[in-house]
Each structure stands twice: as structure tokens, then as C-alpha cells.
N, C-alpha and C positions, 0 to 999 in steps of 0.2 A: 217864895214859892209861887205866889200869885203872879209874880212877874214872869216866872218860867211857864206857868200855865197859859198866860196871855201870849207869850212868845211862841209856845208850842202851837196854839191855834193859828197864829200868823203863819208859821212854817207849814202847817197842814193846808191852810187856804192857799198859800202861795204855791205849794207843790201841786195842789189840785188844779190851780189856775194854769200852771205850766203844762200839766198833763192834758188839760182840755185844749189849751192853745196849741200844743204840739200835735194833738190828734187832729184839730181843725186844719193846721198847716199841712199835715200828712195827707188828709183827705183832699185838700186843695191841690197839692202836688200830684196826687194820684189822678184826680180829675184832669188836670192839665196834661199829664203824661198820656192818659187814655185818649184825650182829644187829639194830641199830636200823633199818636200811633194810628188813629183812624185817618187823619189827614195824610200821613205817610203811606198808609195802605192805599188810599185813594190815588195819590200821586203815582205809586208803583203800578196800580192798575192802569192808569192813563199812560204811563210810560210803556207798559206791556202792550197796550192797544196801539200806541204809536209805533212801537218796534214791529208789531205784526203788520201794520199798514205799510211800513217801509219795506219789510220783507216781501209782502205781496206785490208792491209796486216794482221792486227790483226784479222779481220773477216775471212779471208781465213785460218789463222792459227787455229782459233776456229773450223771452219768447218772441217779442216783436222784432228784435234784431235778428234772431234766428230765422224768423219767417221771411224777412227782407233778404237776408243772405241766401236762403234757399231759393227764393224767387230769382235772384240774380244768377245763382249757379245753374238753375234750370234753363235760363236764357242762354248761357254759355254752352250748356250741353246741347241745346237745339242747334246752336251755331256750329258746334263740332260735328253733329250729325249731318248738317247741310254741307259742311266741308268734305265729309266722307263721300257723300253723293257726288259732289262736284269733282272731286279727285278721281273717283271711279269712272265717272262719265268721260273724263279726259284721259282715262287709261293710266293714271298715275297711282299705282298701287302703294309705293312707299309713302306718299303724302297721305293717302287714305288710312294707312296703318298708323301713322303718327296721330292723326285726328281721332281714330278709334281708341288708341291708348289713352289719350287725354280725356276723352269722353268717359271711358270706363273708370278712370280715377275720380272724376267729378261725380259720377253716379254713385260710387262708393261713399263719398263724403255726404251726399244728399241722403243716401239711405240711412246713414247713422243719425241724421237729424229728424227723420220722419217720425211722427208720433203715432199715426194711424196704422193699424195692422194691415188693413186693406191696401194702403199705399205702399207699405213695405213689401207686400206680395207682388204688387205691380212693378215695383222697382227691381225686385229679384228677377222678374220676367224680362224686363228691359236689359238688366245686367247679363242675364244668361244669353240673350240674343246678341248683345254687343260682344260678349266673350267668344261666342261661336264665330262671329264675323271676324274678330281679331285673329282667331286661330286659322280661319280660312285664308285671310290675307297674308299671314305669316307663312303658311304653307305655299301659297302662290308665289310669294317673293323669294323664299329661300329653297324651296323644293322644286320649283318650276311647275307646280300644279296649276291648272287653269283657275283664275279667280272666279268667285261666285258671279252669277249673271247679274248684271246691273238692274234688270227689271225686278228680280227677286229681292235684292238688297233694297231697292228703292221702295217697294211695297212694305217691307218690314220696317224700315227706318221711318217712313212716312207715318205709319200707324203709331210708332213710339213718339214721334214728334207731336202728333195730335194729343196724345196722353200728356206729354210734357207741357204743352200749351195750356191744357186744362189745369194742371197743377200750378203752373205759373200764375194764372189768373186767380185761382183760389188763394194762393199765398199772398198775392198783392192786395186783394180786395176784401178778404175776410179778416176777422180779428186775429190777433196773435195766435200762432199755433194752428193755422188753418189746415195743414196737411195732416 
């Protein structure tokens, strides 16, 4: 019996040792898991920050490209308006009508890209005047009505070309999204 009592003590001590050892190993595992979770959370935060930075950079690039495209379109619109004046001065109503149609299409494209409400209001005014000129030229060409006076058209289009020049300079020399 004494041998059993001694064996029982040994079993008790060895069981207790395994329990303590298992607890310590569990605590060590818990600590390492917690540490890895914090590191993973930090990496996730950094990845989120990098993703946000990439998103912001791509939006800025899109705005810059849009701004440059808008500036280029405005230059072409000004050239179309100059072509209208040149054609009207030479008495070539069909050529003026083609240039007005091209200009109106480009103005609509630019109007879609403009961010500023004030600029959109101004572009609507230019579009309205160009649409009225297009209608007058179409009536002159197809109905035989007298085309609008060159002096009136020149004054109107010159005012709009000045506005377009200002927008072009803003789009070229200000940061992305100038208009």
C-alpha cells in the first residue's frame, strides 16, 4: 500500500506539473497570438492607408487628365468659332454651319466635365448663343432667309472666345480640376 501511496503522489505531482506546463504553454500561445493579431491589425491599417493614398492619387490623376483634355477641347472650340467667323466673312454659310455644329458638340462635352456651377452657367450661355446661331444659319441655308449680320455674330462670338481663353488658361495653369 505504501508503494501505491508513493505512486499516487507521483501521479498527483506529475498531473499538476502537466497542468501548470499546459497553462504556461497556453498563456505563451495566447500572448503570441495576441501579438500577431496586433501586428496584423497594424499591417491592415497600413494597407488601408496605402489603398487610400493610391485611391487619392488616381483621382488626382483623373482630374489632371480631365483638366488637360478640357483645356485642349477649349482651344479647338475657339478655333471652330474663328472658323465660323472666317466662313461668314467670306460668305460661306455652309462652311460656317459645319463649324458651328462641331463647336456645339465640343461645348456639350466640355459642359459635362466642368465642376464649377458658375462655369456651367457660362457654358450654357455660350451653348445657347451657338445654338441660336446654328438655327439662324440653317434657316439662311435651307429657307433662303438672310444670314445674321457678320458684325453681330462677330461681337457675340468674340465675347465667347474671350471667356474660352480665360477658361483655357485656368485649366492649363491651375491645379487639377481648375474649372
